[in-house]
Every structure is written in structure tokens, then in C-alpha cells.
PDB file of N, H, CA, C and O in Angstrom:
ATOM      1  N   MET A   1      14.759  -2.764 -12.757  1.00  0.00           N
ATOM      2  CA  MET A   1      13.880  -1.600 -12.698  1.00  0.00           C
ATOM      3  C   MET A   1      12.417  -2.043 -12.628  1.00  0.00           C
ATOM      4  O   MET A   1      11.619  -1.473 -11.884  1.00  0.00           O
ATOM      5  N   PHE A   2      12.081  -3.058 -13.409  1.00  0.00           N
ATOM      6  H   PHE A   2      12.729  -3.521 -14.014  1.00  0.00           H
ATOM      7  CA  PHE A   2      10.701  -3.554 -13.410  1.00  0.00           C
ATOM      8  C   PHE A   2      10.331  -4.101 -12.036  1.00  0.00           C
ATOM      9  O   PHE A   2       9.237  -3.850 -11.531  1.00  0.00           O
ATOM     10  N   MET A   3      11.252  -4.849 -11.439  1.00  0.00           N
ATOM     11  H   MET A   3      12.140  -5.052 -11.849  1.00  0.00           H
ATOM     12  CA  MET A   3      10.981  -5.425 -10.119  1.00  0.00           C
ATOM     13  C   MET A   3      10.836  -4.313  -9.080  1.00  0.00           C
ATOM     14  O   MET A   3       9.982  -4.389  -8.198  1.00  0.00           O
ATOM     15  N   GLU A   4      11.670  -3.287  -9.189  1.00  0.00           N
ATOM     16  H   GLU A   4      12.365  -3.225  -9.906  1.00  0.00           H
ATOM     17  CA  GLU A   4      11.591  -2.177  -8.232  1.00  0.00           C
ATOM     18  C   GLU A   4      10.233  -1.494  -8.314  1.00  0.00           C
ATOM     19  O   GLU A   4       9.632  -1.162  -7.292  1.00  0.00           O
ATOM     20  N   GLY A   5       9.753  -1.287  -9.540  1.00  0.00           N
ATOM     21  H   GLY A   5      10.241  -1.557 -10.370  1.00  0.00           H
ATOM     22  CA  GLY A   5       8.449  -0.651  -9.719  1.00  0.00           C
ATOM     23  C   GLY A   5       7.343  -1.516  -9.151  1.00  0.00           C
ATOM     24  O   GLY A   5       6.388  -1.013  -8.559  1.00  0.00           O
ATOM     25  N   LYS A   6       7.480  -2.837  -9.336  1.00  0.00           N
ATOM     26  H   LYS A   6       8.256  -3.246  -9.817  1.00  0.00           H
ATOM     27  CA  LYS A   6       6.457  -3.758  -8.835  1.00  0.00           C
ATOM     28  C   LYS A   6       6.428  -3.705  -7.308  1.00  0.00           C
ATOM     29  O   LYS A   6       5.357  -3.607  -6.707  1.00  0.00           O
ATOM     30  N   VAL A   7       7.601  -3.771  -6.683  1.00  0.00           N
ATOM     31  H   VAL A   7       8.471  -3.851  -7.170  1.00  0.00           H
ATOM     32  CA  VAL A   7       7.676  -3.721  -5.216  1.00  0.00           C
ATOM     33  C   VAL A   7       7.151  -2.381  -4.708  1.00  0.00           C
ATOM     34  O   VAL A   7       6.451  -2.326  -3.697  1.00  0.00           O
ATOM     35  N   GLY A   8       7.491  -1.310  -5.407  1.00  0.00           N
ATOM     36  H   GLY A   8       8.060  -1.355  -6.228  1.00  0.00           H
ATOM     37  CA  GLY A   8       7.036   0.019  -4.999  1.00  0.00           C
ATOM     38  C   GLY A   8       5.526   0.132  -5.034  1.00  0.00           C
ATOM     39  O   GLY A   8       4.914   0.690  -4.124  1.00  0.00           O
ATOM     40  N   SER A   9       4.920  -0.411  -6.106  1.00  0.00           N
ATOM     41  H   SER A   9       5.418  -0.864  -6.845  1.00  0.00           H
ATOM     42  CA  SER A   9       3.463  -0.334  -6.223  1.00  0.00           C
ATOM     43  C   SER A   9       2.790  -1.195  -5.165  1.00  0.00           C
ATOM     44  O   SER A   9       1.739  -0.832  -4.636  1.00  0.00           O
ATOM     45  N   ILE A  10       3.402  -2.347  -4.854  1.00  0.00           N
ATOM     46  H   ILE A  10       4.256  -2.642  -5.284  1.00  0.00           H
ATOM     47  CA  ILE A  10       2.852  -3.228  -3.816  1.00  0.00           C
ATOM     48  C   ILE A  10       2.919  -2.522  -2.459  1.00  0.00           C
ATOM     49  O   ILE A  10       1.961  -2.562  -1.688  1.00  0.00           O
ATOM     50  N   LEU A  11       4.047  -1.878  -2.173  1.00  0.00           N
ATOM     51  H   LEU A  11       4.826  -1.845  -2.800  1.00  0.00           H
ATOM     52  CA  LEU A  11       4.187  -1.157  -0.911  1.00  0.00           C
ATOM     53  C   LEU A  11       3.176  -0.020  -0.831  1.00  0.00           C
ATOM     54  O   LEU A  11       2.561   0.201   0.212  1.00  0.00           O
ATOM     55  N   GLN A  12       3.008   0.706  -1.948  1.00  0.00           N
ATOM     56  H   GLN A  12       3.508   0.526  -2.795  1.00  0.00           H
ATOM     57  CA  GLN A  12       2.068   1.824  -1.963  1.00  0.00           C
ATOM     58  C   GLN A  12       0.651   1.325  -1.715  1.00  0.00           C
ATOM     59  O   GLN A  12      -0.096   1.929  -0.945  1.00  0.00           O
ATOM     60  N   ALA A  13       0.282   0.225  -2.363  1.00  0.00           N
ATOM     61  H   ALA A  13       0.889  -0.266  -2.988  1.00  0.00           H
ATOM     62  CA  ALA A  13      -1.061  -0.331  -2.183  1.00  0.00           C
ATOM     63  C   ALA A  13      -1.249  -0.791  -0.736  1.00  0.00           C
ATOM     64  O   ALA A  13      -2.328  -0.642  -0.163  1.00  0.00           O
ATOM     65  N   ASN A  14      -0.179  -1.354  -0.151  1.00  0.00           N
ATOM     66  H   ASN A  14       0.698  -1.475  -0.617  1.00  0.00           H
ATOM     67  CA  ASN A  14      -0.254  -1.826   1.232  1.00  0.00           C
ATOM     68  C   ASN A  14      -0.456  -0.645   2.183  1.00  0.00           C
ATOM     69  O   ASN A  14      -1.248  -0.727   3.121  1.00  0.00           O
ATOM     70  N   ILE A  15       0.257   0.443   1.939  1.00  0.00           N
ATOM     71  H   ILE A  15       0.900   0.510   1.176  1.00  0.00           H
ATOM     72  CA  ILE A  15       0.126   1.639   2.783  1.00  0.00           C
ATOM     73  C   ILE A  15      -1.281   2.219   2.662  1.00  0.00           C
ATOM     74  O   ILE A  15      -1.890   2.604   3.660  1.00  0.00           O
ATOM     75  N   VAL A  16      -1.794   2.279   1.428  1.00  0.00           N
ATOM     76  H   VAL A  16      -1.300   1.966   0.617  1.00  0.00           H
ATOM     77  CA  VAL A  16      -3.133   2.839   1.203  1.00  0.00           C
ATOM     78  C   VAL A  16      -4.188   1.987   1.890  1.00  0.00           C
ATOM     79  O   VAL A  16      -5.084   2.513   2.549  1.00  0.00           O
ATOM     80  N   SER A  17      -4.082   0.662   1.735  1.00  0.00           N
ATOM     81  H   SER A  17      -3.354   0.234   1.199  1.00  0.00           H
ATOM     82  CA  SER A  17      -5.092  -0.223   2.329  1.00  0.00           C
ATOM     83  C   SER A  17      -5.016  -0.184   3.858  1.00  0.00           C
ATOM     84  O   SER A  17      -6.045  -0.224   4.534  1.00  0.00           O
ATOM     85  N   SER A  18      -3.799  -0.106   4.400  1.00  0.00           N
ATOM     86  H   SER A  18      -2.964  -0.074   3.851  1.00  0.00           H
ATOM     87  CA  SER A  18      -3.673  -0.079   5.857  1.00  0.00           C
ATOM     88  C   SER A  18      -4.187   1.247   6.418  1.00  0.00           C
ATOM     89  O   SER A  18      -4.788   1.272   7.492  1.00  0.00           O
ATOM     90  N   SER A  19      -3.957   2.348   5.700  1.00  0.00           N
ATOM     91  H   SER A  19      -3.469   2.328   4.827  1.00  0.00           H
ATOM     92  CA  SER A  19      -4.459   3.637   6.175  1.00  0.00           C
ATOM     93  C   SER A  19      -5.982   3.685   6.082  1.00  0.00           C
ATOM     94  O   SER A  19      -6.643   4.270   6.940  1.00  0.00           O
ATOM     95  N   LEU A  20      -6.540   3.063   5.031  1.00  0.00           N
ATOM     96  H   LEU A  20      -6.003   2.588   4.334  1.00  0.00           H
ATOM     97  CA  LEU A  20      -8.001   2.990   4.912  1.00  0.00           C
ATOM     98  C   LEU A  20      -8.563   2.164   6.059  1.00  0.00           C
ATOM     99  O   LEU A  20      -9.572   2.532   6.662  1.00  0.00           O
ATOM    100  N   PHE A  21      -7.908   1.048   6.357  1.00  0.00           N
ATOM    101  H   PHE A  21      -7.089   0.749   5.867  1.00  0.00           H
ATOM    102  CA  PHE A  21      -8.353   0.176   7.443  1.00  0.00           C
ATOM    103  C   PHE A  21      -8.340   0.933   8.770  1.00  0.00           C
ATOM    104  O   PHE A  21      -9.274   0.827   9.565  1.00  0.00           O
ATOM    105  N   LEU A  22      -7.271   1.700   9.000  1.00  0.00           N
ATOM    106  H   LEU A  22      -6.512   1.786   8.355  1.00  0.00           H
ATOM    107  CA  LEU A  22      -7.174   2.451  10.253  1.00  0.00           C
ATOM    108  C   LEU A  22      -8.253   3.529  10.329  1.00  0.00           C
ATOM    109  O   LEU A  22      -8.802   3.783  11.401  1.00  0.00           O
ATOM    110  N   SER A  23      -8.559   4.162   9.196  1.00  0.00           N
ATOM    111  H   SER A  23      -8.113   3.955   8.325  1.00  0.00           H
ATOM    112  CA  SER A  23      -9.560   5.235   9.215  1.00  0.00           C
ATOM    113  C   SER A  23     -10.970   4.672   9.370  1.00  0.00           C
ATOM    114  O   SER A  23     -11.871   5.370   9.835  1.00  0.00           O
ATOM    115  N   LEU A  24     -11.163   3.408   8.982  1.00  0.00           N
ATOM    116  H   LEU A  24     -10.431   2.841   8.604  1.00  0.00           H
ATOM    117  CA  LEU A  24     -12.491   2.802   9.094  1.00  0.00           C
ATOM    118  C   LEU A  24     -12.737   2.221  10.480  1.00  0.00           C
ATOM    119  O   LEU A  24     -13.871   1.885  10.825  1.00  0.00           O
ATOM    120  N   ARG A  25     -11.682   2.103  11.269  1.00  0.00           N
ATOM    121  H   ARG A  25     -10.762   2.376  10.989  1.00  0.00           H
ATOM    122  CA  ARG A  25     -11.867   1.549  12.617  1.00  0.00           C
ATOM    123  C   ARG A  25     -12.635   2.531  13.492  1.00  0.00           C
ATOM    124  O   ARG A  25     -12.412   3.738  13.398  1.00  0.00           O
ATOM    125  N   PRO A  26     -13.535   2.039  14.342  1.00  0.00           N
ATOM    126  CA  PRO A  26     -14.347   2.904  15.213  1.00  0.00           C
ATOM    127  C   PRO A  26     -13.508   3.549  16.318  1.00  0.00           C
ATOM    128  O   PRO A  26     -14.037   4.303  17.134  1.00  0.00           O
TER     129      PRO A  26
END
């Protein structure tokens, strides 16, 4: 369960950072 939560949070952070990157592109 702990590992699942860790992977989930990593995936969520990756999605957030990638969406921010896409929105910052000109």
C-alpha cells in the first residue's frame, strides 16, 4: 500500500509538471 501511494504521488506530480510545462510553452 505504501509503495502504491508513492507511485501514485509520483505519477500525479509528473502529470502536474508536464501540464504546467505544456501551458508555459509559447
